[in-house]
C-alpha positions in Angstrom: 38.0 94.6 -162.5 34.5 93.4 -163.5 31.7 95.5 -162.2 29.2 93.3 -160.3 26.0 92.9 -162.2 24.0 94.6 -159.4 26.4 97.5 -158.9 25.2 101.1 -159.3 28.4 101.9 -161.1 29.3 104.8 -158.8 32.9 105.5 -158.0 33.5 105.2 -154.3 35.3 108.1 -152.6 37.9 105.9 -151.0 41.2 104.6 -152.2 40.7 101.4 -154.2 42.9 98.3 -153.7 45.0 97.0 -156.5 42.8 95.4 -159.3 44.7 92.1 -158.9 45.5 92.0 -155.2 43.5 89.3 -153.4 41.3 90.4 -150.6 42.3 89.9 -147.0 40.7 86.9 -145.4 38.8 89.1 -142.9 37.1 91.0 -145.7 36.4 87.8 -147.7 34.8 86.4 -144.5 32.6 89.5 -144.1 31.4 89.1 -147.7 30.8 85.4 -147.5 28.8 85.7 -144.2 26.6 88.4 -145.9 25.6 85.7 -148.5 25.0 83.0 -145.9 28.3 81.2 -146.4 29.6 79.8 -143.2 33.3 80.5 -143.0 34.2 78.0 -140.2 32.6 74.8 -138.9 33.0 72.3 -136.1 34.4 69.0 -137.2 33.3 65.6 -135.9 36.0 65.6 -133.2 34.9 69.0 -131.9 37.7 71.0 -133.5 37.0 74.3 -135.4 38.0 74.3 -139.1 38.4 77.4 -141.2 37.1 77.4 -144.8 39.9 78.1 -147.3 39.8 81.5 -149.1 39.8 79.6 -152.4 36.6 77.8 -151.4 35.0 81.0 -150.3 35.8 82.7 -153.6 34.5 79.7 -155.6 31.2 79.6 -153.6 30.7 83.3 -153.9 31.1 83.0 -157.7 28.0 80.6 -157.7 26.0 83.6 -156.3 27.5 85.6 -159.2 29.7 87.6 -156.9 33.2 88.4 -158.0 35.5 87.9 -155.0 38.7 87.3 -156.9 40.4 90.6 -155.9 40.4 93.0 -153.0 38.8 95.6 -155.1 35.9 93.4 -156.2 35.3 92.3 -152.6 35.1 95.9 -151.5 32.6 96.8 -154.2 30.5 93.8 -153.3 30.5 94.7 -149.6 29.5 98.3 -150.4 26.5 97.0 -152.4 25.3 94.4 -149.9 23.1 96.8 -147.9 21.2 97.8 -151.0 20.0 94.3 -151.8 16.7 94.4 -149.9 16.0 97.9 -151.1 15.8 96.7 -154.7 12.8 94.5 -153.8 9.4 96.3 -153.9 8.0 93.5 -151.8 9.6 90.4 -150.3 9.3 87.6 -152.8 8.3 85.1 -150.0 7.2 85.9 -146.4 6.8 83.0 -144.0 4.7 83.4 -140.9 3.5 80.8 -138.4 -0.2 80.3 -137.8 -1.5 82.7 -135.1 1.4 85.1 -135.5 1.7 88.4 -137.3 4.7 90.1 -138.8 5.9 93.2 -140.5 6.1 93.4 -144.3 8.5 96.0 -145.7 7.5 97.7 -149.0 10.0 99.7 -151.0 9.0 102.4 -153.5 10.0 105.8 -154.8 10.2 108.0 -151.8 6.9 109.9 -151.3 4.7 107.7 -153.6 1.5 106.3 -152.1 0.9 102.6 -151.8 -1.9 100.2 -150.9 -1.1 96.7 -149.8 -3.5 93.7 -149.8 -3.6 90.0 -149.2 -5.6 87.8 -151.5 -6.3 84.5 -149.8 -5.3 81.3 -151.5 -8.9 80.2 -152.0 -9.8 83.6 -153.5 -12.6 84.1 -151.0 -11.3 87.4 -149.5 -9.1 90.3 -150.1 -7.7 91.8 -146.9 -6.2 95.3 -146.8 -3.1 95.7 -144.6 -2.6 98.6 -142.3 0.5 100.7 -142.4 2.5 100.9 -139.2 4.0 104.1 -137.9 7.6 103.1 -138.4 10.1 105.6 -139.9 13.1 104.3 -141.8 15.5 106.7 -143.4 15.2 106.6 -147.2 18.2 105.3 -149.2 19.7 106.3 -152.5 19.7 103.1 -154.6 20.8 103.1 -158.3 20.5 106.9 -158.3 16.9 107.0 -156.9 15.7 107.9 -153.5 13.8 104.8 -152.2 11.5 104.8 -149.2 10.3 102.0 -147.0 6.8 101.6 -145.7 6.0 99.0 -143.1 2.7 97.1 -143.1 1.3 94.7 -140.5 0.4 91.2 -141.5 -2.6 90.1 -139.3 -2.2 87.2 -137.0 -5.5 85.5 -138.0 -4.7 84.5 -141.6 -5.5 80.9 -142.4 -2.9 78.3 -143.3 -1.9 78.4 -146.9 -0.2 80.3 -149.8 -1.6 83.8 -150.1 -0.8 86.6 -152.5 0.7 89.9 -151.3 -0.2 92.8 -153.6 1.3 96.3 -153.4 -0.2 98.9 -155.7 1.7 102.1 -156.4 1.0 104.7 -159.1 1.1 102.8 -162.4 2.6 99.6 -161.0 1.5 96.4 -159.2 4.0 94.2 -157.3 3.3 90.7 -156.0 4.8 88.4 -153.4 3.9 85.3 -151.6 2.8 85.0 -148.0 2.9 81.5 -146.6 1.1 80.8 -143.3 2.5 77.6 -141.8 1.5 75.4 -138.9 3.7 75.3 -135.8 4.1 71.5 -135.9 3.9 68.7 -138.4 1.4 65.8 -137.8 2.5 63.4 -135.1 2.7 59.5 -135.2 0.8 57.1 -132.9 2.2 57.1 -129.3 4.4 54.1 -130.2 4.8 52.2 -133.4 7.3 50.0 -135.1 8.0 49.0 -138.7 10.1 47.3 -141.2 12.9 49.0 -143.2 14.0 47.7 -146.6 15.3 48.4 -150.0 12.2 47.7 -152.1 14.1 46.5 -155.2 15.8 43.8 -153.2 12.5 42.3 -151.9 11.4 40.1 -154.8 8.5 37.8 -155.0 8.0 34.8 -157.3 5.9 37.1 -159.6 8.5 39.9 -159.7 10.4 40.8 -162.8 13.8 40.5 -161.2 13.2 43.4 -158.8 10.8 44.2 -156.0 7.9 46.3 -157.2 4.9 48.3 -155.9 2.7 45.1 -155.8 5.4 43.4 -153.7 5.4 46.5 -151.5 1.7 46.2 -151.0 2.1 42.5 -150.1 5.0 43.2 -147.7 3.0 45.9 -145.9 0.0 43.6 -145.6 2.0 40.6 -144.3 4.2 42.7 -142.0 1.2 43.9 -140.2 -0.9 40.8 -140.1 2.0 38.4 -139.2 4.1 40.7 -137.1 2.1 43.8 -136.1 4.2 46.3 -137.9 2.7 49.7 -138.5 4.9 51.0 -141.4 7.3 49.9 -144.1 10.2 52.3 -144.7 11.6 52.0 -148.3 14.4 53.5 -150.3 13.6 56.6 -152.5 11.5 55.6 -155.5 12.3 58.8 -157.4 12.6 58.7 -161.2 15.6 57.3 -162.9 16.8 57.2 -166.5 14.1 56.3 -169.1 16.3 53.6 -170.7 19.2 51.4 -169.6 21.8 51.5 -168.2 20.2 52.8 -165.0 22.0 54.4 -162.1 22.0 52.0 -159.2 21.8 54.5 -156.4 18.3 55.5 -155.4 19.8 58.6 -153.9 21.0 59.9 -157.2 17.7 60.2 -159.2 17.0 62.2 -162.3 14.0 63.8 -160.7 12.4 64.0 -157.2 9.1 65.4 -158.6 8.3 62.0 -160.3 8.7 58.3 -159.5 10.4 55.4 -161.2 8.3 53.3 -163.6 10.9 50.6 -162.8 8.7 49.6 -159.9 5.5 49.0 -162.0 4.0 45.5 -162.0 2.9 45.3 -165.7 0.3 42.6 -165.3 -1.6 44.8 -162.8 -2.3 47.5 -165.4 -6.0 47.2 -166.4 -5.3 47.4 -170.2 -2.8 44.5 -170.0 -5.6 42.1 -169.9 -6.7 43.2 -173.4 -3.5 42.2 -175.1 -3.7 39.1 -177.3 -2.8 36.0 -175.4 0.2 35.2 -177.6 1.6 38.7 -177.1 1.0 38.5 -173.4 2.8 35.2 -173.2 5.8 36.6 -175.1 6.1 39.9 -173.2 5.2 38.7 -169.7 7.4 35.6 -169.6 10.1 37.2 -167.4 11.9 33.9 -166.8 12.3 33.3 -170.5 13.4 36.9 -171.1 15.9 36.7 -168.2 17.5 33.5 -169.5 18.1 35.0 -172.9 19.2 38.4 -171.3 18.8 40.1 -174.7 16.2 42.9 -175.1 13.8 42.9 -178.1 14.9 44.9 -181.1 12.4 47.6 -180.4 13.8 48.5 -177.0 16.2 51.4 -177.3 19.4 51.6 -175.3 21.4 54.7 -174.4 25.0 54.6 -175.8 26.0 56.6 -172.7 24.4 57.0 -169.3 24.2 59.3 -166.4 26.4 56.7 -164.7 29.2 54.6 -165.9 28.1 51.8 -163.7 27.3 48.4 -165.2 25.2 45.8 -163.5 26.2 42.1 -163.5 23.6 40.2 -165.6 21.4 37.7 -163.9 22.4 34.1 -164.5 20.4 32.1 -161.9 23.3 32.0 -159.4 22.3 32.7 -155.8 25.1 35.2 -155.6 23.7 37.3 -158.5 23.4 41.0 -158.1 20.2 43.0 -158.8 20.1 43.4 -162.6 18.3 46.7 -163.1 18.9 46.9 -166.8 17.6 43.5 -167.8 14.5 44.0 -165.7 13.8 47.4 -167.1 14.4 46.4 -170.7 11.8 43.6 -170.3 9.3 45.9 -168.6 9.8 48.7 -171.1 8.9 46.4 -174.0 5.8 45.2 -172.2 4.8 48.7 -171.1 5.0 50.0 -174.6 2.6 47.2 -175.8 0.2 48.0 -173.0 0.3 51.7 -173.7 -0.9 51.0 -177.2 -4.1 49.4 -176.0 -7.1 51.7 -176.1 -8.3 53.0 -172.8 -11.9 53.3 -171.7 -13.4 56.8 -171.6 -13.2 56.8 -167.8 -9.6 55.7 -167.8 -8.7 58.2 -170.4 -10.4 61.0 -168.4 -8.4 59.9 -165.3 -5.2 60.0 -167.3 -6.1 63.5 -168.7 -6.8 64.8 -165.2 -3.4 63.5 -164.0 -1.6 65.3 -166.8 -3.5 68.5 -166.1 -2.8 68.3 -162.4 1.0 68.0 -162.9 1.1 70.5 -165.7 4.3 71.9 -167.0 6.4 69.9 -164.6 5.2 66.7 -166.2 5.5 68.1 -169.7 9.2 69.0 -169.0 9.9 65.6 -167.4 8.4 63.7 -170.3 10.2 65.9 -172.8 13.6 65.3 -171.0 12.9 61.5 -171.0 12.1 61.6 -174.7 15.2 63.7 -175.6 17.4 61.4 -173.5 16.3 58.4 -175.6 16.5 60.1 -178.9 19.9 61.6 -178.2 21.2 58.2 -177.0 21.8 59.3 -173.5 23.9 62.4 -174.3 23.1 65.1 -171.8 21.7 68.4 -173.0 23.0 68.4 -176.6 23.4 71.8 -178.3 20.1 73.5 -178.8 18.4 71.5 -176.1 20.0 73.2 -173.0 16.6 73.8 -171.4 12.9 72.9 -172.0 12.3 76.4 -173.3 14.6 76.5 -176.3 13.2 76.6 -179.8 14.6 73.2 -180.5 13.0 71.7 -177.3 9.7 73.2 -178.2 9.9 71.8 -181.7 10.8 68.4 -180.2 7.6 68.5 -178.1 5.6 68.7 -181.2 7.7 66.2 -183.2 7.6 63.5 -180.5 4.1 64.0 -179.0 3.4 60.3 -178.9 6.6 59.4 -177.1 6.1 62.3 -174.6 2.6 61.0 -173.9 4.0 57.5 -173.2 6.3 58.9 -170.5 3.4 60.8 -169.0 1.4 57.6 -169.0 4.2 55.7 -167.2 4.0 58.3 -164.4 0.2 57.9 -164.2 0.6 54.1 -163.9 3.4 54.4 -161.4 1.6 56.9 -159.2 -1.5 54.7 -159.2 0.3 51.5 -158.2 2.3 53.4 -155.5 -1.0 54.8 -154.1 -2.5 51.2 -154.2 0.4 50.0 -152.0 -0.4 52.7 -149.4 -4.1 51.8 -149.6 -3.3 48.2 -149.0 -1.1 49.0 -146.0 -3.8 51.1 -144.3 -6.5 48.6 -145.2 -4.5 45.9 -143.5 -4.5 47.9 -140.3 -1.2 49.8 -140.4 -1.4 53.1 -138.5 1.1 54.7 -140.8 1.6 52.6 -143.9 4.3 53.3 -146.4 7.2 55.5 -145.2 8.7 57.1 -148.3 12.3 58.3 -148.4 13.3 61.7 -149.8 16.8 61.9 -151.3 18.9 65.0 -150.6 19.4 65.9 -154.3 19.3 64.9 -158.0 21.7 64.0 -160.8 23.5 67.1 -162.2 22.4 66.1 -165.7 18.9 64.8 -164.8 15.4 66.0 -165.6 15.1 68.3 -162.5 18.5 69.9 -163.1 17.6 70.5 -166.7 14.1 72.0 -166.1 14.9 73.8 -162.8 17.9 75.8 -163.9 16.4 79.0 -162.5 16.9 77.6 -158.9 19.8 75.2 -159.3 23.3 76.3 -158.3 25.9 75.6 -161.0 29.6 74.9 -160.5 29.2 73.1 -157.1 27.9 69.8 -155.7 26.5 68.8 -152.4 28.6 66.6 -150.0 29.7 66.4 -146.4 32.9 67.4 -144.6 35.1 64.7 -143.1 33.7 62.6 -140.3 34.7 59.4 -138.4 33.5 57.1 -141.1 34.4 59.2 -144.2 37.6 60.8 -143.3 38.2 62.4 -146.7 34.8 64.0 -146.8 32.0 63.2 -149.3 31.1 64.6 -152.7 27.6 63.4 -153.7 27.7 64.8 -157.2 24.4 66.6 -156.8 23.8 70.3 -157.5 22.2 72.2 -154.6 19.4 74.7 -154.8 20.4 78.3 -154.6 18.7 79.7 -151.4 18.2 83.1 -152.9 16.5 81.7 -156.0 14.2 79.5 -154.0 13.0 82.6 -152.1 12.7 84.6 -155.3 10.4 81.9 -156.9 8.2 81.3 -153.8 9.8 77.9 -153.2 7.7 76.5 -156.0 10.2 73.7 -156.9 10.5 72.7 -153.3 6.7 72.6 -152.8 6.2 70.5 -156.0 8.8 68.0 -154.8 7.2 67.6 -151.4 3.8 67.1 -152.8 5.1 64.2 -154.9 6.8 62.3 -152.0 3.9 63.0 -149.6 1.2 62.0 -152.1 1.3 58.2 -151.5 2.8 58.0 -148.0 1.8 57.8 -144.4 5.2 59.1 -143.3 8.3 60.5 -145.0 11.9 60.2 -144.0 14.0 63.1 -145.2 17.6 62.1 -145.9 20.1 64.6 -144.5 17.5 66.9 -143.1 20.3 69.2 -142.0 20.2 70.3 -145.6 17.1 72.4 -144.8 19.5 74.5 -142.6 22.8 74.3 -144.4 24.5 72.2 -147.1 28.1 71.5 -147.7 28.9 72.9 -151.1 32.0 71.5 -152.9 33.1 73.7 -155.7 34.1 72.1 -159.0 37.8 71.2 -159.0 38.0 71.1 -155.2 38.3 68.0 -153.0 35.3 67.0 -150.9 36.9 68.4 -147.7 37.6 71.8 -149.3 34.1 73.1 -149.3 31.9 75.4 -147.3 28.5 75.3 -145.6 25.9 77.5 -147.2 22.9 78.4 -145.0 19.3 78.1 -146.1 16.2 79.9 -144.7 15.2 77.0 -142.4 12.2 78.8 -141.1 10.9 78.9 -144.6 11.9 75.4 -145.6 10.7 73.7 -142.4 7.5 75.8 -142.3 6.5 74.8 -145.9 7.4 71.2 -145.0 5.0 71.4 -142.0 2.3 72.9 -144.2 2.6 70.3 -146.9 2.7 67.5 -144.3 -0.4 68.9 -142.6 -2.3 68.9 -145.9 -1.2 65.4 -146.8 -1.6 64.0 -143.2 1.9 62.5 -143.1 4.4 62.1 -140.3 7.9 63.5 -141.0 11.2 62.0 -139.9 14.5 63.8 -140.4 17.7 61.9 -140.8 19.8 64.1 -138.5 23.0 62.1 -138.3 26.5 63.5 -138.9 28.0 66.9 -138.3 25.5 69.6 -137.4 24.8 72.3 -134.9 23.1 70.9 -131.9 20.4 73.5 -131.6 18.9 72.0 -134.8 17.8 69.0 -132.8 15.6 71.0 -130.5 14.3 73.2 -133.3 13.1 70.1 -135.3 11.5 68.5 -132.2 9.7 71.8 -131.5 8.3 71.7 -135.1 7.1 68.1 -134.6 9.7 66.6 -136.9 11.1 63.3 -135.5 14.9 62.8 -135.6 16.8 59.6 -136.1 18.7 57.5 -133.6 21.0 54.6 -134.7 22.0 52.4 -131.8 25.6 52.1 -132.8 25.9 55.9 -133.0 24.2 56.7 -129.7 26.6 57.1 -126.8 27.0 58.6 -123.3 29.6 61.3 -122.5 32.2 58.6 -121.7 31.7 56.8 -125.1 29.7 53.9 -123.7 26.4 52.8 -125.3 23.6 55.2 -124.4 21.3 54.0 -121.8 17.9 53.1 -123.1 16.1 55.7 -121.1 18.4 58.4 -122.3 17.2 58.1 -125.9 15.2 61.0 -127.3 11.4 60.5 -127.5 10.8 62.2 -130.8 12.9 59.9 -133.0 12.8 56.9 -135.3 15.2 54.5 -133.4 17.0 51.7 -135.3 19.8 49.3 -134.7 21.4 49.9 -138.1 21.3 51.9 -141.3 21.8 51.1 -145.0 25.3 52.6 -144.9 26.4 49.8 -142.4 26.4 46.1 -142.9 23.3 44.3 -141.5 23.7 43.7 -137.8 24.9 40.1 -138.2 27.7 41.4 -140.4 28.5 44.3 -138.1 28.8 42.0 -135.1 31.4 40.1 -137.1 33.3 43.3 -138.1 32.5 42.9 -141.7 32.5 46.7 -142.1 36.1 46.9 -141.0 37.2 44.1 -143.4 35.3 45.7 -146.3 36.8 49.1 -145.7 40.3 47.6 -145.5 39.8 45.7 -148.8 38.6 48.9 -150.5 41.4 51.1 -149.2 39.1 53.3 -147.2 40.8 53.0 -143.8 43.0 55.9 -142.6 44.3 54.0 -139.6 46.0 50.6 -139.5 43.6 47.6 -139.9 44.6 46.2 -136.5 43.7 49.5 -134.7 40.4 49.8 -136.5 39.5 46.2 -135.8 40.4 46.6 -132.1 38.2 49.7 -131.9 35.2 47.8 -133.5 35.7 44.8 -131.1 35.7 47.1 -128.1 32.5 48.7 -129.4 30.8 45.4 -129.7 32.1 44.2 -126.3 30.8 47.3 -124.5 27.4 46.8 -126.2 27.4 43.2 -125.0 28.0 44.5 -121.5 25.2 46.9 -121.7 22.7 44.3 -123.0 23.8 42.0 -120.1 23.2 44.8 -117.6 19.6 45.1 -118.9 19.1 41.3 -118.7 18.8 40.9 -122.4 21.8 38.6 -122.9 23.1 36.0 -120.5 26.7 36.4 -119.6 27.4 32.9 -121.1 25.9 34.0 -124.4 27.7 37.3 -124.2 31.1 35.6 -123.8 30.4 32.9 -126.4 32.0 32.5 -129.8 30.4 34.1 -132.9 28.3 31.1 -133.8 25.1 31.7 -135.8 23.1 30.9 -132.7 24.9 33.5 -130.5 24.8 36.1 -133.3 21.0 35.6 -133.6 20.7 36.0 -129.8 22.7 39.2 -130.0 20.6 40.6 -132.9 17.3 39.9 -131.0 18.7 41.5 -127.8 19.7 44.6 -129.6 16.2 45.1 -131.0 14.7 44.3 -127.6 16.9 47.0 -126.2 15.2 49.5 -128.5 11.9 48.7 -127.0 13.2 49.9 -123.6 13.7 53.4 -125.0 11.0 56.1 -125.0 11.4 56.6 -128.8 8.1 57.0 -130.6 9.0 55.0 -133.7 11.2 51.9 -133.9 12.6 50.5 -137.2 13.8 47.0 -137.9 15.8 46.2 -140.9 14.4 43.4 -143.0 18.0 42.4 -143.7 18.5 41.9 -139.9 15.3 39.8 -139.7 16.6 37.3 -142.3 20.2 37.1 -141.1 21.7 38.9 -144.1 25.4 40.1 -143.7 26.1 42.1 -146.8 25.8 45.9 -146.8 23.7 47.6 -149.4 25.9 50.7 -149.7 29.5 51.5 -148.8 30.0 55.2 -148.6 33.1 56.5 -150.4 32.9 54.0 -153.3 31.5 53.9 -156.8 32.5 51.0 -158.9 34.7 49.4 -156.2 31.6 47.9 -154.5 28.2 46.8 -156.0 26.3 49.5 -154.1 22.5 49.2 -154.2 22.6 45.9 -156.1 22.4 43.4 -153.3 19.3 41.1 -153.3 17.8 40.0 -150.0 19.4 36.8 -148.9 19.8 34.7 -145.7 23.0 34.3 -143.7 24.2 31.6 -146.1 23.8 33.9 -149.1 20.7 32.1 -150.5 18.4 34.6 -152.1 15.0 34.9 -150.6 11.6 35.6 -152.1 9.0 37.6 -150.3 7.1 34.4 -149.8 10.0 32.9 -147.8 10.5 35.7 -145.3 7.6 35.2 -143.0 8.4 31.6 -142.2 12.0 32.4 -140.9 12.6 31.8 -137.2 14.9 34.8 -136.7 12.3 37.2 -138.3 9.6 35.8 -136.0 11.8 36.1 -132.9 12.6 39.8 -133.6 9.0 40.6 -134.4 7.9 39.0 -131.1 10.0 41.4 -129.0 8.6 44.5 -130.7 5.7 46.4 -129.1 2.1 45.5 -130.0 3.1 42.6 -132.3 1.1 39.3 -132.2 2.5 37.2 -129.3 4.7 40.1 -128.3 7.1 39.4 -125.4 8.5 43.0 -125.2 
């Protein structure tokens, strides 16, 4: 039997189980619960499911706990009470503004100790008073350890303060985070447009929507329609060279953003390129037609994904071609990077690099190594940014590393310009960024944050009505114990990036701040377990960073979760999500408008469903049948979908939003449009604070952007914006469409509103 790494090594005075006998399920459950592993969960149908012993053993191993035998489980259980006694001070203590709390300090029994708080702004050191609380000393690792309890005052300001405990010959430090009770709130009522930014292309785009297109979309959405925000897909960083991973929800880093969205011509130094070079590099149409990158554009032999993107060929049915667009931009960006910057511009770049520090250094080094190692992930000697080989590479490739830092500076600047344009146009919120739930297991964050990343597991979801085999998202989770031990530094850095250029942020799968479904390597997606996180810490820090950035926070709270979470998030000022098709009364009928929650972003659809025109024609059923995703006969699933649509028609008729003749009519384009408009008008009858309208719904698009449960079987995240006939649309075309105007007119506070 292997002695646990934290064991005192003492022989217990009880009979030991056999060294190879597996533990009883009850004892395994007790150990798992001690480490925050949930041993049962409620499924989507309300039934209680027990986690398999194999999954519990595998997840405990991620915490470096041997639970493979009865003896090892008993040893681990015996050591569990000693864990807090090994910490001189708590690594991280969270307290809400206006509240105090007790701080336990552990030291050799009888030693004196002084405890202080150094405020974040270094203006004051506050000595804490010891409380008259007696706790029996404990023998830990052969030493008698005592506990002293100190009172944290209730009047500490918001922020990250340093806890200092001084004992004879030693100083121990921890972090005290004072957080607001609630996050900033949105206007009383506002509506906005939701879209996948890459799919909204203008006549000046390089094959994909970019940050300048985003600025124009925000400006026009407000001036023409009265929209107050534009919700976009995550714009996190992707691979530095093609092929690129299509999914915006599987980034290489959430601390940095994708240069793929840069508009090259908008960079100030681009104007100083020789005219002939500008013409050669910036002629996207010519580049696209040849579809061959210049010789000096490197390609990865392998990629973080095996996905290939269909090349653009001018056909209206063409998919988004990320690789061709990025190859062209990368060549142009390298040329612009070589242009000398003015002293003021150089100073601004230097300040950006200094502000982002080691995180930017590591990201730029990973990008450089990815290119020079032809896409191979973490070759020998480069397993982390702190190896000797990695440090040498930083010196050997200084120019290339500076280039990747410069790309981030440009991308951050253009993203900030889009938010500025939105607010200048009159939007009350502006750009609503989207925060993905995780990162690629071999990406930049996973490489540089190994101290807080859990290895041997990935994040997913248990089975639900739409994904009956469960989901494995191939993303490594954070270890909750390591987050606490490091003061949540990685989490804070990620939040600051996504909050930086936003008026609001949508957090995908916000239930992940409470618990995440861990799928051990080698297990099926449904054979996992929920692991709990310190939600008071994660949500508290979220509220603090949102307060500092002045952003509204929306949590995507769909799927399987504990219902008390909804009330908790609302109490903390974090809006939830309501998707019309998923909202129902107790009898399964569509939820009445006045029964919707107030503190939500309410929408008709989501990117995991077809646009509404397609949903009303049951495209989602047909697609899942073609892809082999149905677990019931096609006829049964189709009948269920048709009943769902029929009951929704009835509800809209009850509210006077559809005439009975229209409700009973055939699925003509005219009737489909009437139905789509009525559904959005129904949202305006709800008390929901924010309303979201899919741009795909406004143009009559039918194709879904993403089909959960698929990889190469469907071209996920590669569908360009098109009308009902499949004709691709430019940004300039959208605002003249009749359907878009009709939907906008029924939304609140829009020009000529009829809501």
